[in-house]
ZANUKE-791306 format. One record per residue (C-alpha): residue in three letters; x negated, y negated, z. Coordinates in Angstrom, 2 decimals. Layout:
% ZANUKE-791306
SITE residu u v w
SITE ALA X Y Z .
...
***
This chain:
% ZANUKE-791306
SITE residu u v w
SITE MET -0.54 0.89 -16.66 .
SITE THR -2.50 3.37 -14.58 .
SITE ASP -3.13 2.61 -10.91 .
SITE HIS -6.08 4.93 -10.40 .
SITE TYR -7.90 2.17 -8.53 .
SITE LEU -5.17 1.89 -5.89 .
SITE LYS -4.64 4.03 -2.81 .
SITE LYS -2.23 6.81 -3.79 .
SITE TYR -0.09 9.03 -1.63 .
SITE SER 2.29 11.90 -1.73 .
SITE LYS 5.74 11.18 -0.32 .
SITE SER 5.24 11.85 3.38 .
SITE ILE 2.23 10.05 4.79 .
SITE PRO 2.78 9.13 8.45 .
SITE HIS 1.99 5.81 10.09 .
SITE SER 0.31 7.38 13.09 .
SITE VAL -3.39 8.27 13.20 .
SITE TRP -5.36 10.36 15.71 .
SITE PRO -9.10 10.81 16.14 .
SITE ALA -10.28 14.16 14.79 .
SITE ASP -11.97 15.02 18.09 .
SITE TRP -8.64 14.67 19.93 .
SITE LEU -6.98 16.99 17.46 .
SITE ARG -9.69 19.64 17.77 .
SITE HIS -9.17 19.71 21.52 .
SITE SER -5.35 19.61 21.33 .
SITE GLU -4.58 21.91 18.41 .
SITE LYS -4.56 25.06 20.57 .
SITE GLU -2.19 23.40 23.06 .
SITE ALA 0.19 22.51 20.25 .
SITE ALA 0.15 26.02 18.84 .
SITE ASP 0.79 27.51 22.29 .
SITE ILE 3.73 25.21 22.94 .
SITE LEU 5.34 26.31 19.69 .
SITE GLY 4.49 29.97 20.20 .
SITE LEU 2.06 30.05 17.28 .
SITE THR -1.48 31.31 16.92 .
SITE LEU -4.25 29.24 15.37 .
SITE TYR -4.34 31.80 12.58 .
SITE GLU -0.69 31.13 11.83 .
SITE LEU -1.46 27.41 11.62 .
SITE MET -4.30 28.25 9.22 .
SITE LEU -1.91 30.26 7.04 .
SITE ARG 0.41 27.24 6.90 .
SITE ALA -2.49 24.95 5.98 .
SITE GLY -3.69 27.22 3.19 .
SITE GLU -0.15 27.58 1.82 .
SITE ALA 0.34 23.78 1.81 .
SITE ALA -2.95 23.22 -0.01 .
SITE PHE -2.16 25.96 -2.52 .
SITE GLN 1.22 24.39 -3.31 .
SITE VAL -0.36 20.95 -3.85 .
SITE ALA -2.94 22.49 -6.17 .
SITE ARG -0.37 24.44 -8.17 .
SITE GLY 1.94 21.44 -8.35 .
SITE HIS -0.69 19.11 -9.77 .
SITE TYR -2.66 21.59 -11.89 .
SITE PRO -0.18 24.28 -12.98 .
SITE SER -2.24 25.25 -16.01 .
SITE ALA -5.50 25.82 -14.09 .
SITE ARG -6.29 29.52 -14.51 .
SITE HIS -9.72 29.80 -12.90 .
SITE TRP -10.34 28.25 -9.49 .
SITE LEU -13.71 27.83 -7.82 .
SITE ILE -13.27 27.85 -4.04 .
SITE LEU -16.16 26.89 -1.77 .
SITE CYS -15.81 28.04 1.85 .
SITE GLY -17.96 26.77 4.69 .
SITE GLY -18.61 28.26 8.10 .
SITE GLY -15.76 26.67 10.04 .
SITE ASN -11.98 26.60 9.97 .
SITE ASN -12.16 24.48 6.84 .
SITE GLY -13.65 27.56 5.19 .
SITE GLY -10.88 29.66 6.71 .
SITE ASP -8.32 27.48 4.97 .
SITE GLY -10.21 28.12 1.76 .
SITE TYR -9.99 31.89 2.22 .
SITE VAL -6.21 31.59 2.62 .
SITE VAL -6.03 29.59 -0.63 .
SITE ALA -8.20 32.22 -2.37 .
SITE ARG -5.88 35.06 -1.28 .
SITE LEU -2.80 33.17 -2.46 .
SITE CYS -4.50 32.46 -5.80 .
SITE GLN -5.31 36.11 -6.28 .
SITE ALA -1.71 37.11 -5.44 .
SITE ALA -0.46 34.60 -8.02 .
SITE GLY -2.65 36.10 -10.75 .
SITE ILE -5.10 33.20 -10.84 .
SITE GLN -8.76 34.04 -11.35 .
SITE VAL -10.84 33.11 -8.32 .
SITE THR -14.55 32.64 -7.85 .
SITE LEU -15.35 32.11 -4.16 .
SITE LEU -18.70 30.84 -2.95 .
SITE ASP -19.61 31.51 0.67 .
SITE ALA -21.35 28.35 1.92 .
SITE GLY -21.10 29.20 5.60 .
SITE GLY -24.74 30.08 6.18 .
SITE ASN -25.55 32.41 9.06 .
SITE LYS -23.12 30.84 11.53 .
SITE PRO -20.29 33.22 12.51 .
SITE LEU -16.81 32.09 11.53 .
SITE PRO -14.27 31.12 14.23 .
SITE GLU -11.86 33.97 15.04 .
SITE GLU -8.96 32.67 12.95 .
SITE ALA -11.24 31.98 9.98 .
SITE GLN -12.60 35.53 10.27 .
SITE GLN -9.02 36.78 10.07 .
SITE ALA -8.42 34.71 6.93 .
SITE ARG -11.62 36.00 5.36 .
SITE GLN -10.78 39.61 6.18 .
SITE ALA -7.28 39.23 4.73 .
SITE TRP -8.81 37.98 1.51 .
SITE LEU -11.33 40.85 1.43 .
SITE ASN -8.53 43.35 2.09 .
SITE ALA -6.72 41.90 -0.94 .
SITE GLY -9.72 42.74 -3.11 .
SITE GLY -11.59 39.45 -2.85 .
SITE ILE -15.31 39.39 -3.55 .
SITE PRO -17.46 36.60 -2.05 .
SITE HIS -20.48 35.19 -3.85 .
SITE HIS -23.51 33.54 -2.32 .
SITE GLU -23.53 29.75 -2.40 .
SITE GLN -26.51 29.83 -4.77 .
SITE ALA -24.73 32.03 -7.30 .
SITE PRO -24.38 30.49 -10.78 .
SITE TRP -21.04 28.85 -11.48 .
SITE PRO -18.81 30.34 -14.17 .
SITE GLU -18.33 28.20 -17.27 .
SITE SER -14.54 28.41 -17.27 .
SITE ILE -13.73 26.61 -14.00 .
SITE ASP -10.46 24.62 -14.21 .
SITE LEU -10.12 23.52 -10.57 .
SITE ILE -12.43 23.23 -7.56 .
SITE ILE -11.27 23.66 -3.95 .
SITE ASP -13.57 22.02 -1.41 .
SITE GLY -13.48 23.91 1.89 .
SITE ILE -17.13 23.47 2.81 .
SITE LEU -17.20 20.96 5.69 .
SITE GLY -14.34 19.92 7.91 .
SITE THR -13.59 17.18 10.41 .
SITE GLY -16.30 18.19 12.88 .
SITE LEU -19.14 16.80 10.76 .
SITE ASN -21.10 13.94 12.38 .
SITE THR -24.32 13.86 10.34 .
SITE ALA -25.38 14.03 6.72 .
SITE PRO -24.81 17.47 5.13 .
SITE ARG -27.81 19.76 5.18 .
SITE ASN -29.79 20.09 1.94 .
SITE ASN -28.15 23.23 0.56 .
SITE VAL -24.67 21.81 1.14 .
SITE ALA -25.70 18.47 -0.36 .
SITE THR -26.75 20.39 -3.48 .
SITE LEU -23.31 22.01 -3.70 .
SITE ILE -21.62 18.64 -3.23 .
SITE THR -23.67 17.21 -6.09 .
SITE GLN -22.63 20.13 -8.30 .
SITE ILE -18.98 19.52 -7.45 .
SITE ASN -19.22 15.82 -8.28 .
SITE ASN -21.01 16.51 -11.56 .
SITE HIS -18.52 19.14 -12.72 .
SITE PRO -15.67 17.97 -15.01 .
SITE ALA -13.01 20.04 -13.22 .
SITE PRO -10.76 18.19 -10.73 .
SITE THR -11.40 18.73 -7.03 .
SITE ILE -9.00 19.19 -4.13 .
SITE ALA -10.46 18.75 -0.65 .
SITE LEU -9.09 20.68 2.32 .
SITE ASP -8.40 18.36 5.29 .
SITE ILE -11.21 15.94 4.35 .
SITE PRO -13.76 15.63 1.54 .
SITE SER -16.95 17.39 2.62 .
SITE GLY -19.52 14.85 3.78 .
SITE LEU -17.01 12.20 4.92 .
SITE LEU -16.94 11.62 8.68 .
SITE ALA -13.40 12.06 9.96 .
SITE ASP -13.46 9.46 12.73 .
SITE THR -15.32 6.67 10.95 .
SITE GLY -15.01 7.04 7.17 .
SITE ALA -18.79 6.83 6.90 .
SITE ALA -20.71 9.01 4.45 .
SITE PRO -24.28 9.35 5.75 .
SITE GLY -25.27 11.66 2.90 .
SITE ALA -23.72 13.47 -0.05 .
SITE VAL -19.92 13.42 -0.09 .
SITE VAL -17.36 15.14 -2.31 .
SITE GLN -15.48 12.77 -4.61 .
SITE ALA -12.08 14.40 -4.49 .
SITE ASP -9.15 13.88 -6.82 .
SITE HIS -6.77 15.02 -4.07 .
SITE CYS -7.12 15.63 -0.36 .
SITE VAL -4.64 17.70 1.66 .
SITE THR -4.99 16.83 5.34 .
SITE PHE -3.43 18.86 8.12 .
SITE ILE -1.42 18.04 11.29 .
SITE THR -2.48 14.38 11.61 .
SITE LEU -4.06 11.61 9.62 .
SITE LYS -7.67 10.96 10.65 .
SITE PRO -9.16 7.45 10.67 .
SITE GLY -11.93 8.37 8.25 .
SITE LEU -9.40 9.10 5.53 .
SITE LEU -8.28 5.45 5.56 .
SITE THR -11.31 3.19 6.07 .
SITE GLY -15.03 3.01 5.31 .
SITE LYS -15.94 5.03 2.21 .
SITE ALA -12.55 6.76 2.13 .
SITE ARG -11.16 4.75 -0.79 .
SITE ASP -14.04 5.93 -2.98 .
SITE VAL -13.76 9.64 -2.28 .
SITE VAL -10.36 10.75 -0.88 .
SITE GLY -8.35 10.46 -4.10 .
SITE GLU -4.61 11.05 -3.70 .
SITE LEU -3.91 11.79 -0.05 .
SITE HIS -1.40 14.45 0.96 .
SITE HIS -0.34 15.27 4.50 .
SITE THR 1.37 18.23 6.14 .
SITE SER 2.09 18.45 9.86 .
SITE LEU 2.19 22.29 9.71 .
SITE GLY 5.49 22.12 11.60 .
SITE LEU 4.03 20.27 14.59 .
SITE ASP 6.15 17.12 14.22 .
SITE ALA 8.01 17.53 17.52 .
SITE TRP 4.76 17.99 19.42 .
SITE LEU 3.20 14.96 17.75 .
SITE GLU 6.18 12.79 18.69 .
SITE ILE 5.50 13.28 22.41 .
SITE ASN 1.89 12.15 21.99 .
SITE PRO 1.67 8.39 21.34 .
SITE ALA -0.77 7.75 18.53 .
SITE PRO -3.82 5.68 19.54 .
SITE ILE -4.14 4.19 16.04 .
SITE MET -1.46 2.99 13.64 .
SITE ARG -1.53 2.91 9.85 .
SITE PHE 0.33 -0.11 8.48 .
SITE ASP 1.50 -0.74 4.92 .
SITE SER 4.31 -2.63 3.20 .
SITE GLN 6.94 -0.32 4.73 .
SITE ASN 6.23 -1.96 8.10 .
SITE LEU 6.83 -5.56 7.03 .
SITE ALA 10.57 -5.56 7.70 .
SITE SER 9.97 -4.85 11.39 .
SITE TRP 7.84 -8.00 11.69 .
SITE LEU 9.65 -10.31 9.26 .
SITE PRO 13.45 -10.19 9.64 .
SITE PRO 15.64 -12.48 7.52 .
SITE ARG 15.82 -16.07 8.74 .
SITE ARG 18.91 -17.45 10.42 .
SITE PRO 20.97 -19.54 7.97 .
SITE THR 20.67 -22.55 10.33 .
SITE SER 16.89 -22.39 10.73 .
SITE HIS 14.91 -25.49 9.76 .
SITE LYS 11.28 -26.50 9.32 .
SITE GLY 10.89 -27.26 13.00 .
SITE ASP 11.80 -23.65 13.79 .
SITE ASN 9.14 -22.32 11.45 .
SITE GLY 6.10 -23.75 13.19 .
SITE ARG 3.67 -26.62 12.91 .
SITE LEU 0.24 -25.58 11.74 .
SITE ALA -2.98 -27.59 11.65 .
SITE ILE -5.71 -26.28 9.34 .
SITE ILE -9.21 -27.70 9.70 .
SITE GLY -12.02 -27.42 7.15 .
SITE GLY -13.09 -28.43 3.67 .
SITE ASP -16.43 -30.17 4.10 .
SITE SER -17.91 -31.90 1.06 .
SITE GLY -17.83 -29.57 -1.93 .
SITE THR -15.50 -27.02 -0.35 .
SITE ALA -12.05 -28.48 -0.96 .
SITE GLY -11.05 -25.25 -2.70 .
SITE ALA -11.27 -23.22 0.50 .
SITE ILE -9.02 -25.50 2.53 .
SITE ARG -6.60 -25.87 -0.39 .
SITE LEU -6.25 -22.07 -0.63 .
SITE ALA -5.65 -21.70 3.09 .
SITE GLY -3.18 -24.60 3.10 .
SITE GLU -1.15 -23.36 0.15 .
SITE ALA -1.14 -19.81 1.48 .
SITE SER 0.32 -21.05 4.76 .
SITE VAL 3.23 -22.90 3.16 .
SITE ARG 3.83 -20.01 0.76 .
SITE SER 4.03 -17.75 3.82 .
SITE GLY 6.75 -19.75 5.51 .
SITE ALA 5.07 -22.19 7.90 .
SITE GLY 7.46 -25.11 8.49 .
SITE LEU 4.93 -27.95 8.48 .
SITE VAL 1.25 -27.77 7.57 .
SITE ARG -1.23 -30.53 8.32 .
SITE VAL -4.65 -30.24 6.68 .
SITE MET -7.54 -32.01 8.42 .
SITE THR -10.40 -32.48 5.97 .
SITE ARG -12.80 -34.90 4.30 .
SITE ALA -11.18 -38.06 2.91 .
SITE GLU -12.48 -37.22 -0.57 .
SITE ASN -10.31 -34.07 -0.59 .
SITE SER -7.00 -35.85 0.03 .
SITE ILE -6.00 -36.78 -3.51 .
SITE PRO -6.99 -33.43 -5.08 .
SITE LEU -5.13 -31.53 -2.35 .
SITE LEU -1.99 -33.64 -2.54 .
SITE THR -2.00 -33.48 -6.32 .
SITE ALA -2.29 -29.69 -6.27 .
SITE ARG 0.12 -29.11 -3.38 .
SITE PRO 2.23 -32.11 -2.34 .
SITE GLU 3.99 -30.03 0.32 .
SITE LEU 0.88 -30.28 2.49 .
SITE MET 0.25 -33.17 4.85 .
SITE VAL -3.38 -34.15 4.30 .
SITE HIS -5.35 -36.31 6.75 .
SITE GLU -8.94 -37.41 6.98 .
SITE LEU -10.62 -35.59 9.82 .
SITE THR -11.88 -38.02 12.45 .
SITE PRO -12.18 -37.43 16.21 .
SITE GLU -9.00 -39.42 16.81 .
SITE SER -6.93 -37.82 14.02 .
SITE LEU -8.07 -34.35 15.02 .
SITE ASP -7.07 -34.88 18.64 .
SITE GLU -3.64 -36.06 17.49 .
SITE ALA -3.26 -33.05 15.18 .
SITE LEU -4.23 -30.64 17.92 .
SITE GLU -1.61 -32.17 20.18 .
SITE TRP 1.03 -31.98 17.40 .
SITE ALA 0.36 -28.42 16.22 .
SITE ASP 1.83 -25.19 17.52 .
SITE VAL -1.01 -23.20 15.93 .
SITE ILE -4.53 -24.14 14.81 .
SITE ALA -6.61 -22.56 12.05 .
SITE ILE -10.23 -23.56 11.55 .
SITE GLY -13.04 -22.39 9.32 .
SITE PRO -12.26 -22.40 5.57 .
SITE GLY -14.94 -24.62 4.03 .
SITE LEU -15.85 -25.98 7.48 .
SITE GLY -19.59 -25.78 6.98 .
SITE GLN -22.14 -25.56 9.76 .
SITE LYS -23.31 -29.14 9.78 .
SITE THR -22.54 -31.76 12.42 .
SITE TRP -19.12 -32.54 10.90 .
SITE GLY -17.95 -28.94 11.30 .
SITE GLN -19.67 -28.44 14.64 .
SITE GLU -17.96 -31.47 16.19 .
SITE ALA -14.55 -30.36 14.90 .
SITE LEU -15.01 -26.90 16.38 .
SITE LYS -16.03 -28.33 19.75 .
SITE ARG -12.73 -30.20 19.93 .
SITE VAL -10.73 -27.17 18.86 .
SITE GLU -12.44 -25.06 21.53 .
SITE LYS -10.81 -27.18 24.24 .
SITE SER -7.28 -26.25 23.14 .
SITE ASP -5.36 -23.41 24.76 .
SITE LYS -2.97 -23.09 21.80 .
SITE SER -2.86 -20.03 19.57 .
SITE MET -5.54 -20.26 16.90 .
SITE LEU -7.33 -18.50 14.08 .
SITE TRP -11.07 -18.78 13.39 .
SITE ASP -12.56 -17.76 10.07 .
SITE ALA -15.60 -18.32 7.83 .
SITE ASP -18.01 -20.94 9.17 .
SITE ALA -16.15 -21.12 12.47 .
SITE LEU -17.32 -17.53 12.96 .
SITE ASN -20.89 -18.34 11.97 .
SITE LEU -20.89 -21.13 14.56 .
SITE LEU -19.31 -18.77 17.09 .
SITE ALA -22.17 -16.33 16.56 .
SITE ILE -24.59 -19.10 17.56 .
SITE SER -22.59 -20.11 20.65 .
SITE PRO -20.49 -17.10 21.68 .
SITE ASP -17.47 -17.37 23.90 .
SITE LYS -14.54 -15.14 24.83 .
SITE ARG -10.91 -16.21 24.68 .
SITE GLN -7.57 -14.46 24.44 .
SITE ASN -5.67 -17.09 22.42 .
SITE ARG -7.66 -16.54 19.22 .
SITE ILE -7.61 -14.36 16.12 .
SITE ILE -10.98 -13.96 14.40 .
SITE THR -11.19 -12.61 10.84 .
SITE PRO -14.79 -11.57 10.03 .
SITE HIS -15.94 -9.72 6.97 .
SITE PRO -18.73 -7.17 7.65 .
SITE GLY -21.49 -9.76 7.21 .
SITE GLU -19.89 -12.14 9.70 .
SITE ALA -19.19 -9.26 12.06 .
SITE ALA -22.86 -8.28 11.92 .
SITE ARG -23.86 -11.81 12.91 .
SITE LEU -21.31 -11.83 15.73 .
SITE LEU -22.61 -8.53 17.10 .
SITE ASN -26.27 -9.22 16.28 .
SITE CYS -26.67 -6.06 14.26 .
SITE SER -26.90 -4.96 10.62 .
SITE ILE -24.04 -4.73 8.14 .
SITE ALA -24.86 -1.02 7.83 .
SITE GLN -24.22 -0.60 11.55 .
SITE ILE -20.87 -2.34 11.22 .
SITE GLU -19.83 -0.15 8.29 .
SITE SER -21.05 3.07 9.92 .
SITE ASP -18.18 2.85 12.43 .
SITE ARG -15.69 0.13 11.57 .
SITE LEU -13.23 1.00 14.32 .
SITE GLN -15.88 0.90 17.03 .
SITE SER -17.24 -2.36 15.58 .
SITE ALA -13.77 -3.93 15.85 .
SITE ARG -13.43 -2.69 19.43 .
SITE GLN -16.81 -4.17 20.29 .
SITE LEU -15.84 -7.52 18.78 .
SITE VAL -12.72 -7.57 20.96 .
SITE LYS -14.80 -6.72 24.02 .
SITE GLN -17.26 -9.56 23.37 .
SITE TYR -14.97 -12.24 21.93 .
SITE GLY -11.47 -11.39 23.18 .
SITE GLY -8.15 -11.94 21.43 .
SITE VAL -7.39 -10.17 18.16 .
SITE VAL -10.01 -9.11 15.62 .
SITE VAL -9.42 -8.57 11.91 .
SITE LEU -12.43 -6.69 10.51 .
SITE LYS -11.93 -7.10 6.78 .
SITE GLY -12.89 -4.59 4.11 .
SITE ALA -11.56 -1.44 2.44 .
SITE GLY -9.31 -0.19 5.20 .
SITE THR -9.15 -3.42 7.23 .
SITE ILE -9.13 -2.88 11.00 .
SITE VAL -6.97 -4.98 13.35 .
SITE ALA -7.85 -4.61 17.02 .
SITE SER -6.85 -6.08 20.35 .
SITE GLU -7.47 -5.02 23.92 .
SITE TYR -4.34 -2.85 23.77 .
SITE ALA -3.82 -1.83 20.13 .
SITE LEU -5.69 -0.62 17.08 .
SITE ALA -4.47 -0.46 13.47 .
SITE ILE -5.74 0.35 10.00 .
SITE ILE -4.28 -1.80 7.21 .
SITE ASP -3.70 0.58 4.36 .
SITE VAL -3.17 -1.69 1.37 .
SITE GLY -5.46 -3.67 -0.92 .
SITE ASN -7.84 -2.93 -3.77 .
SITE ALA -11.19 -3.80 -5.29 .
SITE GLY -9.77 -6.82 -7.11 .
SITE MET -9.78 -8.64 -3.78 .
SITE GLY -13.57 -8.80 -3.82 .
SITE SER -13.63 -12.36 -5.15 .
SITE GLY -14.04 -15.86 -3.76 .
SITE GLY -11.17 -17.39 -1.82 .
SITE MET -9.35 -14.20 -0.84 .
SITE GLY -10.33 -14.65 2.80 .
SITE ASP -9.08 -18.26 2.80 .
SITE VAL -5.70 -17.07 1.54 .
SITE LEU -5.58 -14.40 4.24 .
SITE SER -6.34 -16.98 6.93 .
SITE GLY -3.48 -19.16 5.72 .
SITE ILE -1.03 -16.26 5.69 .
SITE ILE -1.91 -15.04 9.19 .
SITE ALA -1.87 -18.56 10.64 .
SITE ALA 1.54 -19.23 9.09 .
SITE LEU 2.98 -16.05 10.61 .
SITE LEU 1.46 -16.95 13.96 .
SITE ALA 3.20 -20.34 13.70 .
SITE GLN 6.47 -18.47 13.06 .
SITE LYS 6.15 -16.94 16.53 .
SITE LEU 4.80 -13.52 15.74 .
SITE THR 2.41 -12.32 18.41 .
SITE PRO -1.27 -12.61 17.44 .
SITE PHE -1.55 -8.86 16.84 .
SITE GLU 1.68 -8.79 14.80 .
SITE ALA 0.67 -11.86 12.79 .
SITE ALA -2.71 -10.33 12.00 .
SITE CYS -1.21 -7.00 10.93 .
SITE ALA 1.68 -8.47 8.95 .
SITE GLY -0.58 -11.03 7.28 .
SITE CYS -3.11 -8.42 6.22 .
SITE VAL -0.37 -6.14 4.87 .
SITE ALA 1.37 -8.91 2.90 .
SITE HIS -1.99 -10.09 1.52 .
SITE GLY -3.10 -6.62 0.39 .
SITE ALA 0.32 -5.54 -0.89 .
SITE ALA 0.57 -8.66 -3.05 .
SITE ALA -2.86 -7.88 -4.49 .
SITE ASP -1.78 -4.30 -5.17 .
SITE MET 1.27 -5.51 -7.07 .
SITE ILE -0.96 -7.67 -9.26 .
SITE ALA -3.41 -4.83 -9.82 .
SITE ARG -0.67 -2.51 -10.98 .
SITE SER 0.25 -4.90 -13.77 .
SITE THR -3.05 -6.52 -14.75 .
SITE GLY -5.84 -4.46 -13.18 .
SITE THR -8.40 -5.38 -10.56 .
SITE ARG -11.13 -7.08 -12.57 .
SITE GLY -10.51 -10.82 -12.88 .
SITE MET -7.96 -11.10 -10.06 .
SITE LEU -7.97 -14.61 -8.53 .
SITE ALA -7.07 -15.64 -5.01 .
SITE THR -4.45 -18.02 -6.41 .
SITE ASP -2.80 -15.10 -8.24 .
SITE LEU -1.53 -13.90 -4.88 .
SITE PHE 0.70 -16.90 -4.27 .
SITE ALA 3.50 -15.91 -6.62 .
SITE ALA 3.14 -12.24 -5.69 .
SITE LEU 3.63 -12.91 -1.97 .
SITE TYR 7.38 -13.54 -2.06 .
SITE PRO 8.73 -9.96 -1.82 .
SITE PHE 6.33 -9.15 1.01 .
SITE ILE 6.88 -12.30 3.06 .
SITE ASN 10.61 -11.68 2.49 .
SITE PRO 10.86 -7.88 2.84 .
SITE ASP 14.64 -8.06 3.10 .
SITE LEU 14.60 -8.65 -0.69 .
SITE ASN 13.57 -5.01 -1.06 .
SITE THR 16.46 -3.53 0.96 .
***
């Protein structure tokens, strides 16, 4: 079954991510250290993109290449020259406007002209026989919506039936945020150069990047001496967080977790969080909830210890537990408010989700022993802003949540962000099938269980998000995304919670 709805990669996508602005300022230094010119780096970039294009579309005989006014356009001129040398028909549109090209891009353009290339104005009519489109219009320096003439070109690209390969980043996508404030190219492939940029992995990236390819242009040694400020995590990282258990380990070694929630009518939320926690390896899980939920929960999952939530029973559970999770189905009425007030007094490691976050937005506090897991709507309430503001810069929103609320923040969404005071990561798994009720409750249970198994809060958040999304991806590959249920993840979790099974 096709997996066109899943994030796709070529073989060598790194786990380190750098802001595009840092790369623009450091690229010359890297070239100098290696005794290269920026033009030589551009030649390598164009060659890499050309090889990707030929490899995926070997029968394409007429390429339309659109070149903008920056180094992205220079890469396009290199591709055009290589096409011409290979006997491929090229139509090149100059979309650079009146702005002079950077020196290395001028060199690339002149080399193409010397090889007999003929540029056409951006408004020239498109030939009817186009088999492949190369997008070299806008690069990683964009920070606003494309101007009108470029937006028109982007619309033409998206409406054309030929596949599109973007150079470095799809035109219109912001490299540091993944936002698309205006028209944006919907690429089938994107070949990015030197480093991964955050905007290729979060925000609108999943909709427009297509299959992502990466080439370091031979700068691997230089990159290794520069610690990456952002990490990209996927299922390959799970083994470093979740080693095999000792043969003599027992339930007491695997953590005692108290989960609090499930007001009247919301037993499903607390059941999902509870089952997810035992499925993820927590040794003992005590669910504190409404008395009416006890029989349904025990019938569905007898491995849980279910107690009616009263002030006395909650105090005892908080004393017993190694880790506390609160929020799934908690509600915002007096029952939930009083429970949260008691939890607030604990200095144990904890996770807050759902209505615990809505109550936190009303009475903010900052603490370092807590993981919070907001979706964009909850994050907007926590930061007193709009959802659009959250989504316009997801990494900065996560940083701001850490600054105001402390601890570890999991900003959920396509390209989930995990942030702490000292670390920042993009979780690069998951798919659109996860946009259904209960998925967040399952995630809370997984993260809380890993926290109970003595992972650090940042590690538990990252590993939990990866296992959650990777399980959903496995389901999507076999059954598709539409109709995926939160409970479907339970059986799919095993190989990700036990990554040693895959070695």
